Every structure is written in structure tokens, then in C-alpha cells.
Wavefront OBJ file of the C-alpha trace (Angstrom):
o trace
v 221.763 54.638 142.950
v 220.049 54.725 139.572
v 220.894 51.926 137.159
v 221.155 52.535 133.433
v 220.306 49.896 130.855
v 222.486 50.596 127.845
v 224.497 48.960 125.122
v 228.115 48.657 126.170
v 230.820 49.186 123.608
v 232.941 46.460 125.119
v 232.514 43.733 122.537
v 235.468 41.648 121.492
v 236.200 39.774 118.331
v 236.648 36.057 118.878
v 239.507 34.245 117.248
v 237.172 31.656 115.692
v 233.578 31.661 114.536
v 232.407 30.730 117.979
v 234.004 30.873 121.426
v 237.239 26.311 124.498
v 235.581 25.975 127.674
v 237.897 26.632 130.572
v 238.346 24.016 133.220
v 235.529 22.722 135.094
v 232.753 23.779 130.285
v 215.232 40.531 122.359
v 214.988 41.002 126.235
v 215.683 37.906 128.226
v 212.775 36.129 129.865
v 214.831 33.664 131.907
v 213.334 31.566 134.670
v 214.848 31.584 138.145
v 214.332 27.814 138.414
v 216.587 25.917 135.993
v 213.950 23.169 135.663
v 211.312 25.593 134.379
v 208.470 24.030 132.424
v 209.312 25.443 129.009
v 212.235 26.849 127.128
v 212.833 30.531 127.731
v 214.139 33.070 125.262
v 217.710 34.122 125.871
v 219.110 37.140 124.088
v 221.937 35.745 121.957
v 222.301 38.807 119.732
v 225.224 41.267 119.783
v 222.882 43.925 121.217
v 222.942 42.904 124.861
v 221.694 46.041 126.628
v 223.855 45.123 129.569
v 223.319 46.506 133.042
v 225.809 49.313 133.601
v 225.373 50.727 137.117
v 226.272 54.257 138.118
v 229.621 54.809 139.839
v 229.622 54.172 143.579
v 232.016 56.592 145.243
v 232.695 54.389 148.279
v 233.679 51.403 146.152
v 235.661 53.506 143.677
v 237.631 55.070 146.531
v 239.132 51.624 147.237
v 240.846 51.444 143.840
v 244.640 51.845 143.639
v 245.620 55.279 142.358
v 247.086 54.000 139.076
v 243.942 52.063 138.140
v 241.729 54.988 139.055
v 243.865 57.307 136.941
v 243.756 54.987 133.921
v 239.958 55.040 133.901
v 239.873 51.488 132.512
v 239.439 47.946 133.779
v 241.055 45.307 131.550
v 239.125 42.055 131.925
v 240.326 38.655 130.749
v 237.700 36.128 129.641
v 239.116 32.653 128.909
v 236.616 31.640 126.239
v 238.722 31.530 123.065
v 237.746 28.564 120.934
v 234.269 27.107 121.327
v 233.156 29.127 124.373
v 231.079 27.871 127.277
v 227.453 29.053 127.168
v 225.800 30.596 129.054
v 228.933 31.915 130.748
v 230.945 33.300 127.829
v 230.455 32.607 124.130
v 229.885 34.176 120.729
v 226.703 36.054 119.913
v 224.783 35.422 116.703
v 227.254 37.628 114.812
v 229.968 35.049 115.659
v 232.270 37.675 117.149
v 230.692 39.589 120.043
v 231.439 38.043 123.440
v 228.275 37.580 125.513
v 227.212 35.673 128.606
v 227.064 35.873 132.363
v 230.805 36.385 132.937
v 231.186 39.482 130.734
v 227.906 40.843 132.136
v 229.147 40.584 135.728
v 232.544 42.045 134.843
v 231.019 44.990 132.962
v 228.735 45.726 135.928
v 231.697 45.626 138.329
v 233.517 48.147 136.142
v 230.440 50.366 136.149
v 230.213 50.464 139.934
v 233.901 51.381 140.059
v 233.485 54.120 137.458
v 235.845 52.411 135.000
v 235.541 51.682 131.296
v 235.392 47.890 130.796
v 237.822 46.465 128.248
v 236.924 42.849 127.531
v 239.674 40.674 126.085
v 238.971 37.117 124.991
v 241.810 34.667 125.423
v 242.555 31.011 126.063
v 242.193 29.505 129.530
v 245.980 29.156 129.815
v 246.722 32.679 128.627
v 244.151 34.101 131.027
v 246.394 33.230 133.957
v 249.526 34.360 132.134
v 247.780 37.701 131.641
v 246.805 37.914 135.304
v 250.377 37.087 136.354
v 251.871 39.765 134.108
v 249.325 42.412 135.073
v 247.901 42.595 131.548
v 244.512 41.635 132.974
v 243.386 43.380 136.142
v 240.420 41.057 136.451
v 239.683 37.500 135.384
v 236.030 36.479 135.041
v 235.927 33.008 133.593
v 234.236 30.414 135.839
v 237.357 30.200 138.022
v 236.983 27.955 141.066
v 238.607 29.016 144.337
v 241.307 26.526 145.307
v 243.909 26.642 148.044
v 246.654 26.244 145.461
v 245.414 29.202 143.417
v 245.123 31.353 146.533
v 248.909 31.276 146.754
v 249.078 33.424 143.589
v 245.692 35.143 143.276
v 243.079 37.037 145.261
v 239.440 36.022 144.886
v 235.995 37.590 145.269
v 233.215 35.025 145.081
v 230.236 35.691 142.822
v 228.645 32.307 142.059
v 228.190 28.904 143.629
v 230.219 26.187 141.941
v 227.527 23.557 141.481
v 227.062 20.448 139.419
v 223.639 19.494 138.096
v 221.839 16.203 137.593
v 220.217 16.571 134.184
v 217.351 14.356 133.036
v 214.898 14.176 130.177
v 211.889 16.382 130.844
v 209.256 14.542 132.857
v 211.754 12.395 134.781
v 209.657 13.031 137.861
v 212.218 12.220 140.558
v 214.759 14.242 142.502
v 218.391 13.272 143.005
v 219.669 14.133 146.461
v 221.470 10.995 147.689
v 223.433 8.114 146.127
v 220.409 5.843 146.549
v 218.565 7.999 144.007
v 220.884 6.869 141.198
v 220.907 3.160 142.072
v 220.270 1.058 138.982
v 220.420 4.118 136.713
v 222.429 4.730 133.570
v 224.383 7.920 134.272
v 226.769 9.761 131.957
v 229.695 11.980 132.901
v 232.730 13.503 131.198
v 235.947 11.572 131.666
v 238.764 13.081 133.731
v 236.570 15.686 135.449
v 235.806 16.440 139.074
v 232.227 15.339 138.482
v 233.468 11.936 137.341
v 235.261 11.558 140.670
v 232.068 12.465 142.539
v 229.932 10.084 140.453
v 232.362 7.205 141.034
v 232.226 7.892 144.795
v 228.414 7.821 144.702
v 228.445 4.593 142.683
v 230.739 2.996 145.267
v 228.342 4.017 148.061
v 225.454 2.488 146.115
v 227.326 -0.777 145.747
v 228.313 -0.848 149.435
v 224.651 -0.394 150.368
v 223.748 -3.493 148.347
v 221.625 -1.505 145.884
v 221.546 -2.051 142.099
v 224.785 -0.873 140.509
v 225.115 2.432 138.705
v 225.903 2.074 135.000
v 228.408 4.870 134.287
v 228.665 5.918 130.648
v 230.907 8.358 128.813
v 230.226 10.655 125.858
v 232.611 12.927 123.979
v 230.320 15.937 123.616
v 227.360 17.585 125.310
v 225.342 17.094 122.125
v 225.874 13.352 122.369
v 224.664 13.471 125.979
v 221.498 15.351 125.034
v 220.746 12.899 122.219
v 221.253 9.964 124.604
v 218.907 11.517 127.160
v 216.266 12.113 124.526
v 216.531 8.561 123.221
v 216.357 7.015 126.685
v 219.853 5.551 126.412
v 220.785 7.185 129.715
v 218.690 8.289 132.660
v 220.867 11.087 134.004
v 223.906 13.204 133.261
v 226.140 14.824 135.886
v 227.826 17.989 134.635
v 228.383 21.706 135.309
v 225.210 23.471 136.404
v 225.542 26.398 133.935
v 225.652 24.066 130.924
v 222.592 22.207 132.194
v 220.719 25.459 132.857
v 221.511 26.669 129.339
v 220.168 23.502 127.718
v 217.009 23.635 129.840
v 216.487 27.298 128.982
v 217.069 27.020 125.248
v 215.350 23.693 124.452
v 212.792 22.843 127.129
v 213.681 19.185 126.513
v 215.476 18.503 129.779
v 215.181 19.367 133.463
v 217.542 19.716 136.389
v 216.521 17.194 139.055
v 219.224 17.968 141.603
v 222.397 19.936 142.273
v 225.581 19.133 144.159
v 228.620 21.159 145.179
v 231.418 20.975 142.659
v 233.791 20.684 145.623
v 232.116 17.538 146.952
v 230.149 16.779 150.081
v 232.406 18.555 152.591
v 232.716 21.996 150.987
v 230.579 24.327 148.888
v 232.590 25.147 145.800
v 232.737 28.824 144.827
v 233.399 30.676 141.574
v 235.290 33.933 141.925
v 236.489 37.081 140.248
v 240.252 36.699 140.131
v 243.149 39.129 140.283
v 246.883 38.977 140.958
v 247.604 38.566 144.644
v 248.279 41.698 146.688
v 247.758 44.128 143.793
v 245.322 46.193 145.879
v 242.201 45.485 143.814
v 240.386 42.765 145.719
v 238.655 45.031 148.277
v 237.307 47.284 145.519
v 235.924 44.283 143.646
v 234.258 42.963 146.796
v 232.676 46.329 147.547
v 231.441 46.608 143.960
v 229.876 43.137 144.015
v 228.162 43.811 147.343
v 226.758 47.006 145.807
v 225.401 45.004 142.854
v 223.825 42.469 145.213
v 222.195 45.181 147.346
v 220.815 47.035 144.325
v 219.295 43.930 142.754
v 221.386 44.284 139.595
v 223.355 41.128 140.410
v 220.157 39.074 140.615
v 218.979 40.485 137.278
v 222.233 39.490 135.580
v 222.049 35.897 136.780
v 218.351 35.687 135.958
v 218.882 36.734 132.342
v 221.195 33.717 131.887
v 219.004 31.304 133.889
v 221.616 31.036 136.670
v 219.651 32.323 139.652
v 220.211 29.047 141.485
v 223.949 29.859 141.635
v 223.533 33.240 143.341
v 225.523 34.179 146.442
v 224.226 36.532 149.136
v 227.471 38.421 149.681
v 230.970 38.778 148.307
v 233.605 36.737 150.110
v 237.302 37.529 149.823
v 239.616 34.508 149.654
v 237.274 31.978 151.318
v 238.294 28.334 151.885
v 238.903 26.685 148.524
v 239.299 23.197 147.179
v 242.171 21.574 149.083
v 245.539 20.882 147.519
v 245.708 17.281 146.318
v 247.345 15.005 148.866
v 246.948 17.410 151.783
l 1 2 3 4 5 6 7 8 9 10 11 12 13 14 15 16 17 18 19
l 20 21 22 23 24
l 26 27 28 29 30 31 32 33 34 35 36 37 38 39 40 41 42 43 44 45 46 47 48 49 50 51 52 53 54 55 56 57 58 59 60 61 62 63 64 65 66 67 68 69 70 71 72 73 74 75 76 77 78 79 80 81 82 83 84 85 86 87 88 89 90 91 92 93 94 95 96 97 98 99 100 101 102 103 104 105 106 107 108 109 110 111 112 113 114 115 116 117 118 119 120 121 122 123 124 125 126 127 128 129 130 131 132 133 134 135 136 137 138 139 140 141 142 143 144 145 146 147 148 149 150 151 152 153 154 155 156 157 158 159 160 161 162 163 164 165 166 167 168 169 170 171 172 173 174 175 176 177 178 179 180 181 182 183 184 185 186 187 188 189 190 191 192 193 194 195 196 197 198 199 200 201 202 203 204 205 206 207 208 209 210 211 212 213 214 215 216 217 218 219 220 221 222 223 224 225 226 227 228 229 230 231 232 233 234 235 236 237 238 239 240 241 242 243 244 245 246 247 248 249 250 251 252 253 254 255 256 257 258 259 260 261 262 263 264 265 266 267 268 269 270 271 272 273 274 275 276 277 278 279 280 281 282 283 284 285 286 287 288 289 290 291 292 293 294 295 296 297 298 299 300 301 302 303 304 305 306 307 308 309 310 311 312 313 314 315 316 317 318 319 320 321 322 323 324 325
């Protein structure tokens, strides 16, 4: 069906002058490859001209009667605080919520024929809102886990990948532990990517290769400065953050990606709703419609996230295992 490009009156006012990352931190001319040769121009203004598809009757028919009657879809975005570009953060007016997550959620609402109501909140309060029914949809870089599946239903819409970020011109790819032997590599402490990097470093040492020098920095800005100064060779972090830095500066490049779930499982990011509330099938149908129409690809492209695209919506797929099981 025909797609309309229009400004959506679904902006929210952020509690601070910018938007805290949840767990795991003019028209757009974004490159599909996150290691594109030059910085690309992302639209960071309040005027987003989001994709708002026409209502799809088949998908809308799957909505529960009460949601259909309300005519609205209340969407929780857990970006209160500093935000997490390019997923959800403040526009140049310091109040309008922009990014890939609100764009996807607004498009889902359009397919379902509902008015999107975006509400910015903290990561913790996002789940409280889902539990209480205040939010009918959570779109906030939420990873599918087996523990979460006990309370929530999921529809996957992005790959959960980590990225190896290097200074532009690094010239090598990172695909195996041997590729980081003898390198100075930074990572954020207490994260899943730290666990993966430590495992890789142990494999390097077991293979008798030069040890990996693991370093820690408090902020992304400190990481980027260290890369630029040659103090580190690589940084392992969330793929969206790396893609955003590549797109907006042209100073770095992504030289490899890795599943955020580790070597045995592809991690997945999902639209989230309270378990058994009757909404998950409608969301899946809406996402599949967006994929088929090409609108989904356009949304990811405008935020330089094409490398995280999925080919179909999956409902409650295998998630990260529960610790100790």
C-alpha cells in the first residue's frame, strides 16, 4: 500500500536537556555499510519526516478490541537521561525524541491504524509501565532473554550485534580471536561485551599468541579520543553506537561484528509487550508488512543500521539463557 512521508506529532519532551542508555548504550543520506568511507549526514532536527505507512487491514484485524477502540498505541522508550544515539535521543531542540526506536514504533502504529503516543522514561520504569499496562509497546533496544520471556512477549526487529571499532584506515578485519592478538583493546566494564572480550583473550593466550591488552574507559568520548591518538587499536561495544560514530564523524570504521549473545546464539532485539495481552501477533504482522514494503529497510538505513536488519519478524525466539542454566 502507499506510504506517506509526513511529520508525526508524536514528539515527547525529555526530562533533561538530552536523553541514560538502557542496558546493553535535512533528509538522511545514511550508508548501508557502517564502515562507509566518509561521514554521512543524519537528520538530528525535530522535523523528522518519519515514515508513516497506511493502515493494513489484515494486521489491524489482529488487535484486541479494546486497543482498536482506543485508536492509540502507547509506546515506552527507555531513554530518559543521556539517551543512546542513534536508537533514541534528543533532537537539536533538546526535547524531541528521535532515533531508530521511535521511528520503528511509529511505523508499527501506522500499519495498525493507531495514533502513536511516545513516552520517554527510564529503563527501569519502562518495564514497570509494561507490567502495569501503561505501555502497550516497549521499543528500547531490549534483548530477548529466556528470563524476560517469562513475563513478556517479543517480536524481533534487529540483530543484537557488537562491533569492533577501529581508527579509520585500520585495514584489517576482526573475525577470530587471533585477529586481536597483541592488540590494545578497550571495553566497558561489567558488560556482556567485556565477558566476550575476556573469553577471546583467553583463547589467544591458550594458542600461544601475543596477549591482548584489555583497557577500560569511562565514556565513549574517551574511547574515541584513545582510538584517534593510537592509544588503543580496537574497541568492542554495541554496534549502534559504533555505527553512529562512523556516520557522524568519518573518523572510525567498523572492522567486524559479533553476536551480542556470544558464539552459540545470534542475539536479537525485540519489540516488547506484556505477556499474553493479545498484541504480539498484531505487532509481528505489522513488522512483516514493513519489511515487505521496504519501509523497514528505509528506517534502518536513515540511522546507518542496515547491517542489523532482520528478514522477518520472529515471535518469542530463543533468547539469552538464564544464568547458571
